[in-house]
Steps between C-alpha positions, in 0.01 A plus 500: 500500500211480251482602142167483315476562131191597304388630166578223266263354238433436134570784268524536119835589333545871519305525815600622850490375857613634825638264760521586872693342789399585857777430748487459873715378786807704434594868466394534137619851447855392576546239234551462131226282338483302190264327245586173330313284269505123408353363173414126481824300454721802541722636785388786712580830339572829666274770351535809708645649809427823699709640784356577844417867420380419141767738365674238302348226282629221282312318219617205297559549133208271421248748663679841478281752337188302576495445874545723795563427873395728762428495880291664762671477841199636676304196376787248525440417129689467180349501159585373155327686215508294197407655155517368147498141641625226272432125503857446621410701819285198606629383838430489873626824639661499850580783736847464673630658815880448527528538883803290555313181421271552206130510564248420224134541448287223346476667173224623264446350161517726185385348177532695172299336224249586230 
């Protein structure tokens, strides 16, 4: 199993980024997928979940109305569209595949700063 995140970077408050996570090594279309984030000195926080078909999504209260999770099963990829970014969104963002054991990517850094 391999999960590779991309799309992070430095953005000003109010800006947008789209994160991607490309998965391999398992039947991607059969599994729920998740995004987490971890800020320095903080515990890892669950941000968003999407079911296998993409029909159902969940967003944490801290990002609801600003972030959107989606997936493309033909490309084995999930996305996190992040709009109206705030400094408190600064964190390393991780892709998670809850397959029985949890699998994690290495993360992508998002920094929101002026």
